[in-house]
PATORLO-180126 format. One record per residue (C-alpha): residue number from 1; residue in three letters; z, x, y negated. Coordinates in steps of 0.02 Angstrom, whole numbers, plus 32768, in hexadecimal, padded with zeros to 4 digits. Layout:
// PATORLO-180126
  pos  code    up  east  north
  NUM   ALA     Z     X      Y
...
//
This chain:
// PATORLO-180126
  pos  code    up  east  north
    1   MET  2ED7  3FCB   7531
    2   ASP  2F48  3FA7   75C6
    3   GLY  2F20  3FB6   767F
    4   ILE  2EE9  403A   76FC
    5   SER  2E87  40C7   76AC
    6   LEU  2E3F  4173   76CC
    7   SER  2E28  4205   7657
    8   ILE  2D81  425E   7647
    9   GLN  2DD9  42F9   7689
   10   GLU  2E07  429C   772A
   11   ILE  2D53  4267   7740
   12   LEU  2D17  431A   7724
   13   ASP  2D95  435E   77A2
   14   ASP  2D62  42E7   782E
   15   SER  2D0F  433A   78C3
   16   GLU  2D10  42AA   7941
   17   TYR  2C7B  4248   7900
   18   GLY  2C07  42DA   78D9
   19   LEU  2BEC  42AD   7823
   20   GLY  2BBD  4361   77FC
   21   LEU  2BFC  435B   774A
   22   LYS  2C10  43EC   76D2
   23   LEU  2C4C  43ED   761E
   24   LEU  2BD0  4417   7594
   25   ALA  2C31  43E8   74F7
   26   GLY  2CC3  4380   74B6
   27   GLN  2D55  43D8   750B
   28   ALA  2DCD  4387   748F
   29   GLY  2DA2  42DA   74D1
   30   MET  2DC5  42F8   758A
   31   GLY  2E5D  4289   757C
   32   ASN  2DF2  41F1   754E
   33   ARG  2E17  4160   75C3
   34   ILE  2DA1  40F5   762C
   35   TYR  2DDC  4044   7655
   36   SER  2D3D  3FF4   7699
   37   PRO  2CD2  4022   7730
   38   ARG  2C36  3FEC   76D1
   39   ILE  2BC5  406B   767C
   40   GLN  2B43  405B   75F3
   41   LYS  2A9D  40AC   75C7
   42   PRO  2A98  40B1   7508
   43   GLY  29DC  40B1   74F0
   44   LEU  29DB  4021   7472
   45   ALA  2A72  406B   7419
   46   LEU  2A13  410D   73FD
   47   SER  2988  40AA   73AA
   48   GLY  2A05  405B   7333
   49   TYR  2A34  3FB8   738C
   50   THR  2AEE  3FCC   73AD
   51   GLU  2B24  3F15   73B6
   52   HIS  2B3F  3F18   7471
   53   LEU  2B80  3FC9   7480
   54   HIS  2C1D  3FDA   74EB
   55   PRO  2C68  4080   74B3
   56   GLU  2CF7  4075   7530
   57   ARG  2C7C  4088   75C0
   58   ILE  2C2D  412A   75FB
   59   GLN  2B86  413F   75A3
   60   VAL  2AFF  4182   7618
   61   LEU  2A6C  41DD   75C8
   62   GLY  29D7  41F0   763C
   63   ASN  2926  422B   762C
   64   THR  28F4  4199   75BA
   65   GLU  2980  41B6   753C
   66   ILE  2970  4274   7537
   67   SER  28B1  426A   7529
   68   TYR  28C3  41F2   7497
   69   LEU  2939  4267   743B
   70   ASN  28C6  42FC   745A
   71   GLN  2829  42A2   7420
   72   VAL  2864  424F   737F
   73   ASP  2877  42A9   72DB
   74   ASP  290E  431F   72DA
   75   ARG  2959  42C6   7244
   76   LEU  2948  421B   7296
   77   ALA  2992  425D   7339
   78   ALA  2A26  42A7   72DB
   79   GLU  2A44  4203   727F
   80   SER  2A3B  419F   7321
   81   ILE  2AB8  4212   7376
   82   LYS  2B2B  4210   72DF
   83   THR  2B28  4151   72DC
   84   LEU  2B4E  414A   7396
   85   CYS  2BDA  41CA   738E
   86   ALA  2C2D  4169   7301
   87   PHE  2C67  40F1   7389
   88   PRO  2CFD  4121   73F6
   89   ILE  2C8C  4154   7487
   90   SER  2CEE  4183   7523
   91   SER  2C6B  4201   7560
   92   PHE  2BB3  4228   7577
   93   ILE  2B70  425B   7620
   94   ILE  2AC1  42A5   7629
   95   THR  2A64  4294   76CE
   96   LYS  29E2  4300   7729
   97   GLY  2A2D  439C   76DA
   98   LEU  29C8  437B   763D
   99   LEU  29E5  43E7   75A4
  100   PRO  2A28  4379   7516
  101   PRO  29F9  4396   745F
  102   HIS  2A6B  4410   7407
  103   CYS  2A98  438D   7384
  104   LEU  2ADE  431C   740E
  105   LEU  2B50  43A7   744E
  106   GLU  2B88  43D7   73A0
  107   THR  2BA7  4326   7361
  108   ALA  2C01  42F1   7401
  109   ASP  2C6C  438E   73FD
  110   ASN  2CA0  436B   7349
  111   ALA  2CC9  42B7   7378
  112   ALA  2D2E  42EB   7413
  113   ILE  2CB6  4290   7487
  114   PRO  2C9F  42EB   752D
  115   VAL  2BEB  430E   7561
  116   LEU  2BD6  432D   761A
  117   SER  2B3F  4353   7686
  118   THR  2B12  4327   7739
  119   PRO  2A7D  435F   77A3
  120   HIS  2A6A  42B0   77ED
  121   GLN  29E2  4239   77B7
  122   SER  2A1E  41A7   774D
  123   SER  2A13  4124   77D6
  124   THR  2A6F  4192   7854
  125   PHE  2AF6  41C4   77D9
  126   ILE  2B13  4112   779B
  127   SER  2B2D  40DC   784F
  128   LEU  2BA7  416B   7870
  129   ILE  2C0C  4159   77D0
  130   THR  2C17  409B   77E0
  131   LYS  2C5A  40A9   7891
  132   PHE  2CD4  4130   785A
  133   LEU  2D14  40CB   77C7
  134   GLU  2D23  402B   782D
  135   GLU  2D8C  4087   78AF
  136   ARG  2DFD  40D4   782B
  137   LEU  2E0A  404C   77A6
  138   LEU  2E13  3FA5   77FD
  139   PRO  2EBF  3F57   781F
  140   THR  2F20  3F82   78BC
  141   THR  2FBC  3F44   7913
  142   HIS  3021  3F56   79B3
  143   LEU  3051  3EC6   7A25
  144   HIS  30C3  3EC1   7ABC
  145   GLY  3058  3E85   7B4C
  146   VAL  2FD6  3EB2   7BCE
  147   LEU  2F1A  3EB5   7BB1
  148   VAL  2EA5  3E9B   7C45
  149   ASP  2DEA  3E85   7C5B
  150   VAL  2DCC  3DF0   7CCC
  151   LEU  2D14  3DCB   7CF1
  152   GLY  2CE7  3E1B   7C4B
  153   VAL  2D66  3DB2   7BEA
  154   GLY  2DEC  3E12   7B8C
  155   ILE  2E91  3DB9   7BB0
  156   LEU  2F30  3DEA   7B55
  157   LEU  2FC7  3DB9   7BBE
  158   THR  3062  3D9B   7B56
  159   GLY  3110  3D58   7B78
  160   LYS  31C3  3D91   7B73
  161   SER  31F8  3E2F   7BCD
  162   GLY  320B  3E1C   7C89
  163   ILE  31A5  3D7C   7C9B
  164   GLY  3124  3DD2   7D08
  165   LYS  3094  3E0C   7C9A
  166   SER  307F  3EB4   7CF0
  167   GLU  308B  3E65   7D9D
  168   CYS  3000  3DEC   7D6C
  169   ALA  2F96  3E7B   7D2E
  170   LEU  2FB3  3EDC   7DCF
  171   ASP  2F7D  3E45   7E36
  172   LEU  2EDF  3E39   7DCD
  173   VAL  2EB9  3EF2   7DE5
  174   ILE  2ECC  3EDC   7EA2
  175   ARG  2E4F  3E4C   7E94
  176   GLY  2DD1  3EC3   7E44
  177   HIS  2DF1  3EA8   7D8B
  178   ARG  2E1C  3F30   7D0E
  179   LEU  2EB5  3F68   7CAE
  180   VAL  2EA5  3F9A   7BF8
  181   ALA  2F5A  3FAC   7BBF
  182   ASP  3007  3F85   7C00
  183   ASP  30A8  3F67   7B9F
  184   MET  3066  3F93   7AF2
  185   VAL  2FB8  3F64   7AB6
  186   PHE  2F6F  3FBC   7A1E
  187   ILE  2EFA  3F42   79C5
  188   LYS  2E72  3F6A   7946
  189   LYS  2E12  3EEC   78E0
  190   LYS  2D56  3F01   78E0
  191   VAL  2CD7  3EB7   7868
  192   PRO  2CB6  3E28   7857
  193   ALA  2D3F  3DD4   78BE
  194   ALA  2D66  3E28   7963
  195   LEU  2E01  3E79   79AA
  196   VAL  2DF6  3F14   7A18
  197   GLY  2E8A  3F41   7A85
  198   LEU  2EB2  3FE8   7AD5
  199   ALA  2F45  4048   7B1A
  200   GLU  2FA6  40CE   7AC0
  201   GLU  2F70  4178   7B02
  202   ALA  301D  41A0   7B49
  203   ILE  301F  4106   7BBB
  204   GLN  2F65  40F4   7BE0
  205   HIS  2F40  40BA   7C92
  206   LEU  2FFB  40AA   7CB6
  207   MET  3058  400C   7CE9
  208   GLU  3112  3FE8   7CFE
  209   ILE  3142  3F7F   7D95
  210   ARG  31FA  3F56   7DA0
  211   GLY  323E  3F9B   7E43
  212   LEU  31AF  4017   7E57
  213   GLY  31B0  406C   7DAD
  214   ILE  3119  40B7   7D58
  215   ILE  3074  40B5   7DB8
  216   ASN  2FCA  40FC   7D88
  217   ILE  2F46  4075   7D9F
  218   LYS  2EB5  40EF   7D8E
  219   ASP  2EF9  4161   7E17
  220   LEU  2F26  40D2   7E8B
  221   TYR  2E8B  4065   7E79
  222   GLY  2E06  40D5   7E2C
  223   VAL  2DA7  40DB   7D89
  224   SER  2D5B  402F   7DA8
  225   SER  2E09  3FE2   7D93
  226   ILE  2E21  4017   7CDE
  227   ARG  2DCE  4006   7C34
  228   GLU  2DEB  406F   7B99
  229   LYS  2DE0  3FDA   7B22
  230   LYS  2DAC  3F24   7B20
  231   ILE  2D8B  3E9A   7AA2
  232   ILE  2E18  3E1B   7AAE
  233   ASP  2DCB  3D70   7AD1
  234   MET  2E68  3D0A   7AF2
  235   VAL  2F26  3D11   7AF5
  236   LEU  2F7B  3CCF   7B91
  237   GLU  3036  3CB9   7B77
  238   LEU  30A9  3CB0   7C0E
  239   VAL  3140  3C40   7BEE
  240   GLU  31D1  3C0D   7C5D
  241   TRP  31BB  3B62   7CAC
  242   ASP  321F  3ADE   7C51
  243   PRO  3226  3A33   7CA7
  244   ASN  324B  39E3   7BFE
  245   GLN  31B1  3A30   7BAD
  246   GLU  310B  39D3   7BA9
  247   TYR  307B  3A46   7BD8
  248   ASP  2FC2  3A2D   7BB9
  249   ARG  2F7B  39DE   7C57
  250   LEU  2EC9  39B8   7C20
  251   GLY  2E98  3A52   7BBB
  252   LEU  2E69  39F1   7B20
  253   ASP  2EE8  3A4B   7AB4
  254   ASP  2E85  3AE0   7A71
  255   ARG  2F13  3B49   7A2C
  256   ARG  2EF0  3BE7   79C8
  257   LYS  2F53  3C83   79A1
  258   THR  2F35  3CED   7906
  259   ILE  2F3A  3DAA   7916
  260   LEU  2F08  3E16   7881
  261   GLY  2EB7  3D7E   7833
  262   VAL  2E4B  3D57   78CC
  263   ASP  2E63  3CB2   7929
  264   ILE  2E51  3CBC   79E6
  265   PRO  2E72  3C3C   7A72
  266   HIS  2F28  3C31   7AA7
  267   ILE  2F5F  3BE7   7B4E
  268   CYS  3013  3BCF   7B8A
  269   ILE  302D  3BDE   7C46
  270   PRO  30D7  3BA5   7C89
  271   VAL  311C  3C1A   7D0E
  272   ARG  317A  3BDA   7DA6
  273   PRO  318D  3C14   7E5B
  274   GLY  30F5  3BEF   7EC6
  275   ARG  3073  3BF0   7E3B
  276   ASN  2FE6  3C6B   7E5C
  277   LEU  2FD3  3CB1   7DAD
  278   GLY  2F48  3D29   7DDD
  279   SER  2ED9  3C98   7E13
  280   ILE  2F08  3C33   7D79
  281   ILE  2ED8  3CC3   7D07
  282   GLU  2E31  3CD8   7D62
  283   VAL  2E0D  3C1F   7D4A
  284   ALA  2E3C  3C2E   7C91
  285   ALA  2DBC  3CBB   7C80
  286   ARG  2D35  3C58   7CD9
  287   ASN  2D5B  3BBE   7C70
  288   PHE  2D4F  3C29   7BD2
  289   LEU  2CA2  3C65   7C08
  290   LEU  2C6C  3BB1   7C29
  291   LYS  2CA6  3B7D   7B7B
  292   GLY  2C41  3C0C   7B33
  293   MET  2BA7  3BC1   7B87
  294   GLY  2BCD  3B18   7B37
  295   TYR  2C23  3AC0   7BC9
  296   HIS  2CD4  3A81   7BAC
  297   SER  2D1C  3A38   7C4E
  298   ALA  2DA9  39D6   7BFB
  299   ARG  2D3A  3989   7B76
  300   ASP  2CB5  395E   7BF8
  301   PHE  2D3B  3906   7C5F
  302   GLN  2D79  38A8   7BC6
  303   GLU  2CC9  386F   7B98
  304   ARG  2CA6  3833   7C4A
  305   LEU  2D4D  37D9   7C4E
  306   MET  2D2C  3783   7BA8
  307   SER  2C7E  3750   7BE3
  308   ARG  2CC5  36FF   7C80
  309   ILE  2D47  36A3   7C19
  310   GLU  2CC2  3661   7BA2
  311   LEU  2C50  3629   7C30
  312   ARG  2CDB  35DC   7C99
  313   PRO  2CC2  351D   7CA2
  314   LEU  2D4D  34AF   7C61
  315   GLY  2DB9  345F   7CE8
  316   ASN  2DC1  33A4   7D04
  317   GLU  2E38  3351   7C8D
  318   VAL  2EBA  32DA   7CD2
  319   GLU  2EAC  3230   7C81
//
């Protein structure tokens, strides 16, 4: 299977998310790979129904599953575990610090399936491990640009080097908006279809202004002027003004840009001396919020215009 993956050993070694894992059995399978952030509770599989078992996912055994194994006949429990371990299970994780049946540890160890334990309750652990796996497994990319939070709208400013992206972002910060990342934006995809942008740690809160050099936005304007990360709602591309190019003047052209398989609104703003780009970007953010509430200015104008044309009386014909 191709794609981003994690080994069970990497999950065990993590200390950031407080998973609290310890290994009980299956040391030989610590290299097993996880490709999906989804988990599974194999209660039905333990009872013999394995049609919808996803062995590539982490299998979480909570109080229900362990109680079932402890209450049924030892021979039936052993057969259920043997049937389950015949699949290429990535790992078992037992919640609440419960003591698993010895046959589970023995069978999993022979099949090179890691068995881990966590003190967390099932619901808490599932939330933690899902967040951890989403952060580590979902696609990522880097884009040259500037990410700003304008009125709660995440705007990714793009355009060729030197066109004025950082200067626009600085103007927006002065107006009370917030910088997320300058120059290089690290983008993560989140389920189901959202993009989260943040700055690389080495350049966090920093901005390059030609003629001034590197400035620290957090030190200059305070913590209210920065954000650690932000969902990207739209891409605003700055392009050099070309008198021979036809630009959208009504706003009916809803262009989209695809990043990591996610389509987001894409607007091209021509740059020329005298244009107040900070104000234009603010208006773009406000217009985005209006569209989110169901009001589309350009379409409303078009509908009113068409209504006037349809209601306009015919002129007198010349005989």
